C-alpha positions as CSV (number, residue, x, y, z in Angstrom):
1,M,0.1,-0.3,0.1
2,R,1.0,3.4,-1.1
3,S,2.2,6.0,1.6
4,I,-0.9,8.6,3.5
5,R,1.1,11.5,1.7
6,D,-0.7,10.1,-1.4
7,I,-4.6,11.2,-0.2
8,Y,-3.4,14.7,1.2
9,K,-2.4,16.6,-1.6
10,I,-2.7,20.7,-0.9
11,G,-3.8,22.8,-4.1
12,K,-6.7,24.5,-6.3
13,G,-10.2,23.3,-5.9
14,P,-12.9,22.5,-6.6
15,S,-11.8,19.1,-8.1
16,S,-9.1,16.6,-7.4
17,S,-10.0,14.5,-10.3
18,H,-11.1,17.3,-13.0
19,T,-8.9,20.1,-12.2
20,M,-5.8,18.6,-10.4
21,G,-5.4,15.1,-12.1
22,P,-5.8,17.1,-15.7
23,A,-3.4,19.9,-14.6
24,F,-0.8,16.6,-13.4
25,C,-1.4,15.6,-16.8
26,A,-0.8,19.1,-18.7
27,E,2.2,19.4,-16.9
28,Q,4.1,16.7,-17.4
29,F,3.1,16.3,-21.0
30,L,4.0,19.6,-21.1
31,E,7.7,18.6,-19.8
32,E,7.9,15.6,-22.0
33,H,7.5,18.2,-25.2
34,P,8.8,21.9,-24.5
35,E,9.6,22.2,-28.8
36,A,5.1,21.9,-29.1
37,D,4.2,25.6,-30.1
38,S,0.4,24.3,-29.5
39,F,-1.7,21.4,-27.9
40,R,-4.8,20.4,-28.0
41,A,-6.5,18.3,-24.7
42,I,-9.6,15.8,-25.7
43,L,-12.4,15.7,-22.7
44,Y,-14.2,12.1,-22.5
45,G,-16.8,10.4,-20.3
46,S,-17.7,12.7,-16.9
47,L,-14.2,15.0,-17.8
48,S,-16.8,16.0,-21.3
49,K,-19.9,16.0,-19.3
50,T,-18.9,18.5,-16.2
51,G,-15.9,20.1,-17.2
52,K,-16.5,22.5,-17.3
53,G,-18.3,22.8,-14.0
54,H,-15.6,21.6,-12.5
55,G,-12.5,23.9,-14.1
56,T,-11.1,21.4,-16.7
57,D,-10.5,23.5,-19.3
58,R,-9.8,26.8,-17.0
59,V,-7.0,24.3,-15.6
60,L,-5.7,23.2,-18.7
61,V,-5.5,27.1,-20.3
62,D,-4.0,28.3,-17.5
63,T,-1.4,24.9,-17.3
64,F,-0.4,25.3,-21.1
65,A,0.1,29.0,-21.1
66,P,1.3,31.0,-22.6
67,K,1.0,28.3,-25.5
68,A,-2.4,28.3,-27.1
69,V,-4.4,24.7,-25.8
70,E,-7.7,24.1,-27.9
71,V,-9.9,22.0,-25.4
72,V,-12.5,19.2,-27.1
73,F,-15.5,18.1,-25.1
74,S,-15.9,15.3,-26.8
75,D,-19.7,13.8,-26.7
76,T,-17.9,10.2,-27.5
77,D,-15.9,8.0,-25.7
78,P,-13.2,5.8,-27.4
79,A,-14.7,2.0,-27.1
80,N,-11.3,0.9,-25.2
81,M,-12.0,3.6,-22.7
82,K,-10.6,2.7,-18.9
83,H,-11.7,5.2,-16.4
84,P,-14.9,7.5,-16.9
85,N,-12.2,10.6,-16.2
86,T,-9.8,10.1,-19.7
87,L,-8.1,13.1,-21.6
88,D,-6.3,13.1,-24.4
89,L,-3.2,15.6,-25.1
90,V,-1.7,16.0,-28.4
91,A,1.3,18.2,-29.2
92,F,1.7,20.1,-32.6
93,K,4.6,22.3,-33.9
94,E,3.7,24.3,-37.1
95,G,0.1,22.9,-37.3
96,N,2.1,19.1,-37.7
97,E,1.5,17.0,-34.9
98,I,4.1,15.6,-33.6
99,A,2.5,13.6,-30.5
100,R,0.2,12.3,-28.4
101,Q,-1.0,10.6,-25.0
102,R,-4.0,9.0,-23.1
103,Y,-4.1,9.9,-19.9
104,E,-6.7,8.7,-16.3
105,S,-7.5,11.1,-13.4
106,I,-8.5,8.2,-11.0
107,G,-9.4,10.3,-7.8
108,G,-7.3,12.5,-5.7
109,G,-5.4,14.2,-8.1
110,D,-3.8,11.2,-9.0
111,I,-3.0,9.8,-12.5
112,V,-2.3,7.1,-14.8
113,V,-0.1,8.0,-18.2
114,E,-1.4,4.8,-20.7
115,G,1.2,2.3,-21.5
116,R,3.2,2.7,-18.9
117,R,3.5,1.6,-15.6
118,R,3.4,2.8,-12.4
119,K,6.4,2.1,-10.1
120,V,4.9,0.2,-7.0
121,V,8.3,-0.6,-5.6
122,E,9.2,3.1,-5.1
123,D,5.1,4.0,-4.2
124,D,4.4,1.2,-1.8
125,V,5.3,1.8,1.6
126,Y,2.8,-1.0,3.3
127,M,3.3,-4.4,3.3
128,E,-0.3,-5.1,4.1
129,N,-3.0,-4.0,1.7
130,S,-6.1,-5.0,3.9
131,F,-7.0,-3.5,7.4
132,A,-7.2,-6.7,8.1
133,E,-3.9,-7.1,7.8
134,I,-2.8,-4.7,9.2
135,K,-4.8,-5.3,12.3
136,Q,-2.8,-8.6,12.3
137,F,0.6,-6.8,12.1
138,C,-0.4,-4.5,15.5
139,T,-1.7,-7.9,17.0
140,F,1.2,-9.3,16.7
141,R,4.1,-6.8,17.3
142,Y,1.5,-4.9,20.0
143,V,1.7,-1.8,18.6
144,D,-1.0,0.6,17.8
145,L,-2.0,2.1,14.5
146,V,0.2,5.3,15.0
147,Q,3.8,3.0,15.9
148,Y,2.6,1.1,12.5
149,I,2.6,4.1,10.6
150,E,5.6,5.6,12.2
151,L,7.2,2.1,11.5
152,N,6.8,2.8,8.3
153,E,6.9,6.1,7.5
154,G,9.4,7.0,9.1
155,K,9.0,9.9,11.6
156,E,9.1,12.6,9.2
157,I,5.7,11.6,7.8
158,W,4.2,14.2,11.2
159,G,6.5,16.7,10.0
160,F,4.8,16.3,6.8
161,L,1.1,15.7,8.4
162,K,1.6,19.3,10.8
163,T,2.1,21.2,7.1
164,V,-1.1,19.3,6.0
165,W,-2.8,20.2,9.2
166,K,-1.6,23.8,9.2
167,A,-2.9,24.1,5.4
168,M,-6.3,22.6,6.6
169,Q,-7.0,25.5,9.6
170,N,-6.3,27.9,7.0
171,E,-9.0,26.6,5.0
172,I,-11.1,27.2,7.8
173,H,-10.5,30.2,9.1
174,E,-10.1,32.2,5.1
175,G,-13.6,29.9,4.9
176,L,-15.4,31.6,7.9
177,S,-14.0,34.7,7.0
178,K,-15.8,35.3,4.0
179,E,-19.4,36.5,1.8
180,G,-21.1,36.5,-0.7
181,M,-21.7,34.3,-3.7
182,L,-19.5,31.2,-5.6
183,P,-19.1,31.7,-8.7
184,G,-21.1,30.1,-11.5
185,P,-24.7,30.1,-12.3
186,L,-26.3,28.9,-9.4
187,H,-26.4,31.8,-7.2
188,V,-24.4,30.1,-4.4
189,H,-24.3,32.3,-0.8
190,R,-21.6,31.2,1.2
191,K,-23.5,30.3,4.5
192,A,-19.6,29.2,6.5
193,K,-19.5,32.5,8.3
194,F,-23.3,33.2,9.1
195,L,-23.8,30.3,10.9
196,H,-20.5,30.5,12.4
197,E,-21.3,34.1,13.8
198,Q,-25.0,32.2,15.0
199,V,-23.0,30.2,17.9
200,P,-22.8,32.2,20.5
201,Q,-26.9,33.5,19.8
202,N,-28.3,29.9,20.1
203,K,-29.7,28.7,24.0
204,H,-29.3,25.2,22.6
205,A,-26.4,23.4,24.2
206,E,-27.6,20.1,21.8
207,L,-27.3,22.3,18.7
208,V,-24.0,24.0,19.9
209,E,-22.2,21.4,18.2
210,S,-23.5,20.9,14.9
211,Q,-23.3,24.5,14.5
212,L,-20.0,24.8,14.9
213,V,-18.9,21.6,13.1
214,C,-21.0,22.8,10.2
215,S,-20.0,25.8,9.9
216,Y,-16.2,24.2,10.2
217,A,-17.2,21.9,7.0
218,Y,-19.0,24.4,4.9
219,A,-15.8,26.6,5.8
220,C,-13.5,24.5,4.1
221,S,-16.4,23.2,1.0
222,E,-16.9,27.0,0.0
223,Q,-13.1,27.6,-0.3
224,N,-13.2,24.4,-2.9
225,A,-15.8,25.6,-4.6
226,D,-14.4,29.2,-4.7
227,N,-10.6,27.5,-6.6
228,G,-9.5,28.3,-3.0
229,I,-6.4,26.5,-1.4
230,I,-8.2,23.0,-0.4
231,V,-6.5,19.7,1.2
232,T,-8.3,16.4,-0.9
233,A,-9.0,14.4,2.3
234,P,-9.7,11.8,0.0
235,T,-10.9,14.4,-2.5
236,C,-11.7,18.1,-3.0
237,G,-14.8,17.4,-3.4
238,S,-14.6,16.1,0.6
239,C,-12.1,18.3,1.3
240,G,-14.5,19.6,4.2
241,V,-15.5,16.7,6.3
242,L,-12.4,15.5,7.7
243,P,-11.0,19.2,8.9
244,A,-14.1,19.7,10.3
245,V,-14.1,17.1,12.7
246,L,-10.9,17.9,13.5
247,Y,-11.0,21.2,13.9
248,Y,-13.6,20.9,16.2
249,L,-12.5,18.1,18.3
250,K,-8.7,20.3,18.7
251,D,-11.0,22.7,21.1
252,K,-13.3,20.6,22.6
253,R,-11.4,18.1,23.4
254,N,-7.9,20.3,23.5
255,L,-5.8,18.8,21.2
256,T,-2.5,19.2,21.0
257,D,-1.0,19.5,17.2
258,D,0.9,16.9,17.9
259,Q,-2.2,14.9,18.9
260,I,-4.0,15.6,15.8
261,V,-1.5,14.8,13.4
262,R,-1.7,11.5,14.8
263,C,-4.9,11.4,14.2
264,L,-4.4,12.4,10.6
265,G,-2.4,9.4,9.8
266,V,-4.1,7.1,11.0
267,A,-7.0,8.7,9.2
268,G,-5.0,8.6,6.1
269,L,-4.6,4.7,6.9
270,F,-8.5,4.3,6.0
271,G,-8.5,6.5,3.1
272,E,-5.0,5.2,1.5
273,L,-6.9,1.2,2.4
274,A,-10.3,2.6,0.2
275,K,-8.0,4.1,-2.5
276,R,-6.6,0.7,-3.1
277,N,-9.2,-1.7,-3.2
278,A,-12.3,0.3,-3.9
279,S,-12.4,3.8,-5.4
280,V,-11.9,7.2,-4.5
281,S,-13.3,8.6,-7.8
282,G,-17.2,10.1,-8.2
283,A,-16.7,9.2,-11.5
284,E,-16.0,6.0,-10.9
285,C,-18.3,4.8,-7.8
286,G,-20.6,7.8,-7.3
287,C,-20.4,10.2,-4.3
288,Q,-19.7,6.7,-1.4
289,A,-16.7,6.8,-3.1
290,E,-15.8,10.2,-2.2
291,V,-17.9,11.4,1.1
292,G,-18.5,8.3,2.2
293,V,-14.4,7.9,2.7
294,A,-14.0,10.9,3.7
295,C,-17.0,10.2,6.6
296,S,-14.6,6.7,7.4
297,M,-11.8,8.9,7.5
298,A,-12.9,11.8,9.9
299,A,-14.7,9.1,12.1
300,A,-11.5,6.8,12.7
301,A,-9.6,9.8,13.5
302,A,-12.5,10.7,16.0
303,G,-11.5,7.2,17.3
304,Q,-7.9,7.8,17.5
305,A,-8.3,11.7,19.2
306,F,-10.8,9.5,21.9
307,G,-8.1,7.3,22.7
308,Y,-10.2,4.2,21.2
309,T,-8.6,0.5,20.7
310,I,-7.9,-1.2,17.0
311,D,-11.4,-2.4,16.3
312,Q,-13.1,0.1,17.7
313,I,-11.2,2.3,15.3
314,E,-12.7,0.5,12.7
315,Y,-15.6,0.1,13.5
316,A,-15.8,3.4,13.5
317,A,-14.6,4.1,10.1
318,E,-16.9,1.1,8.7
319,V,-20.2,2.5,10.7
320,A,-19.4,5.8,8.7
321,L,-18.8,4.5,4.9
322,E,-21.4,1.6,5.2
323,H,-24.5,4.1,5.9
324,H,-23.1,5.8,2.7
325,L,-23.1,3.3,0.2
326,G,-25.3,3.7,-2.8
327,L,-25.0,7.3,-2.4
328,T,-24.5,9.2,-5.8
329,C,-22.8,11.4,-7.3
330,D,-24.9,14.1,-9.2
331,P,-23.6,17.7,-8.9
332,I,-26.2,20.0,-10.2
333,C,-24.5,22.0,-13.6
334,G,-21.6,20.5,-13.0
335,L,-20.5,22.2,-10.3
336,V,-19.0,21.1,-6.7
337,Q,-21.8,23.5,-4.9
338,I,-25.1,21.3,-4.5
339,P,-25.2,19.1,-2.9
340,C,-21.7,19.2,-2.1
341,I,-20.8,21.5,0.2
342,E,-23.9,20.9,2.5
343,R,-22.8,17.0,2.0
344,N,-19.2,17.8,3.7
345,A,-21.3,18.9,6.7
346,V,-24.2,16.0,7.0
347,A,-20.8,13.6,6.9
348,A,-19.0,15.1,9.5
349,M,-22.1,15.0,11.6
350,R,-22.2,11.9,10.7
351,A,-18.9,10.7,11.8
352,L,-19.1,11.7,15.1
353,N,-22.3,9.7,15.4
354,A,-20.2,6.5,14.1
355,A,-17.3,7.2,15.8
356,N,-20.3,7.2,19.4
357,I,-21.9,3.9,18.2
358,A,-18.4,2.5,18.0
359,F,-17.9,2.9,21.7
360,F,-20.5,1.2,22.7
361,L,-21.3,-2.2,19.7
362,T,-17.4,-3.0,18.3
363,G,-18.0,-6.0,20.7
364,T,-21.5,-6.6,18.7
365,R,-20.3,-5.9,14.8
366,N,-20.4,-8.7,12.3
367,I,-18.8,-6.5,9.6
368,S,-15.4,-4.9,8.9
369,Y,-13.9,-2.0,7.0
370,D,-12.9,-4.3,4.3
371,M,-16.1,-6.0,3.3
372,V,-17.6,-2.4,3.2
373,L,-15.1,-1.7,1.2
374,K,-15.0,-4.4,-1.2
375,S,-18.9,-4.2,-1.0
376,M,-19.0,0.1,-2.5
377,Y,-16.7,-0.8,-4.8
378,Y,-19.4,-2.7,-6.9
379,T,-21.9,-1.0,-5.9
380,G,-20.6,2.0,-7.9
381,L,-20.1,-0.1,-10.4
382,D,-23.5,-1.2,-10.9
383,M,-24.4,2.4,-10.3
384,N,-25.8,3.8,-14.0
385,Q,-24.1,6.1,-15.2
386,R,-25.8,9.0,-14.6
387,Y,-25.4,8.8,-10.9
388,R,-21.6,9.1,-11.2
389,E,-20.6,12.5,-11.9
390,T,-22.4,12.9,-15.0
391,S,-24.6,15.4,-14.2
392,E,-27.2,13.7,-15.4
393,G,-29.3,12.7,-13.2
394,G,-30.5,12.7,-9.5
395,L,-30.6,16.0,-8.0
396,A,-28.8,17.5,-11.1
397,K,-31.5,16.7,-13.6
398,A,-34.2,17.3,-11.2
399,Y,-33.0,20.8,-11.2
400,S,-32.6,21.3,-15.0
401,R,-36.6,20.5,-15.1
402,K,-36.8,23.5,-12.0
403,G,-39.1,21.6,-10.3
């Protein structure tokens, strides 16, 4: 299994698969063909259907600049297309084609280059590839998940995660300070600042937690929707769930930054398992693969913050993901705004609820995290394409009918 560094990427929103991934493809292609004087990008599948709303054309133009690029939103997909987020990049010199390469943006900012093998030996830092294997390793060697991470990643992983935590806090601070309308035709107003300002006026203590957690999730997700700097956790579209839970628990439990980064590490394990054994791509498996996995990561992080055992942490993550199974990805107008922003806030609250359930019921469970991951993956593959980030079904279709 790859390093948990693979889960957390700091960059511009609004989509890890539709903006970050294509940008990485363009950077690589441009570096390999500096002699080209112009380019063409042909977008297929979900990249074609929602690329304008997600800003794919914008990020490609920005990346290739000052050289010209023609962005083509293809109406037909190649017969041999393997992933719904596929694009062809073509290089030209004096009007003649000199190079062509196919890429897949597989989620979380990761890309696959057709015809090239991924460097598994260099990329994999964990011998274990399932949570069952991780738990067995920890049990036999009397180590917890934090010690397990350090054994494999080295102590420097905590410095990396401190940088990630700092970026997450910046997301929240900036998001809470801004007002106004998000870009695009939906005319969605920012709500994070309003939610946060209402907390001192709330006389109902049981609602304060909800308002705080939701305001933090809204802050991150609104920053993402506004093309701001965010951290994938595991994706841009689900970037608000984990930071919201950790920021709330930091104050609620008076956690230090060292404690927080260990929570981030544990969350990263579950996210990386999902990425390896299932998917974190909405275009491949629906929103269960994005917000669902983010919720499981946040529930695991909460379990670590609460001092849970390995079994309790696993159960928290399993409950959180299990109850997102079948969740569709249906962004209205292809924008990462409705239902994405609100969905992050709901998932953040659900992560805390899942962690609370795990505290009491871990000994009675029948389902493992590995089982839910497998179920999520096959559920996603069985899901109609209209519900996998194409904006052709669900809320996206209902909204277009104004009803």
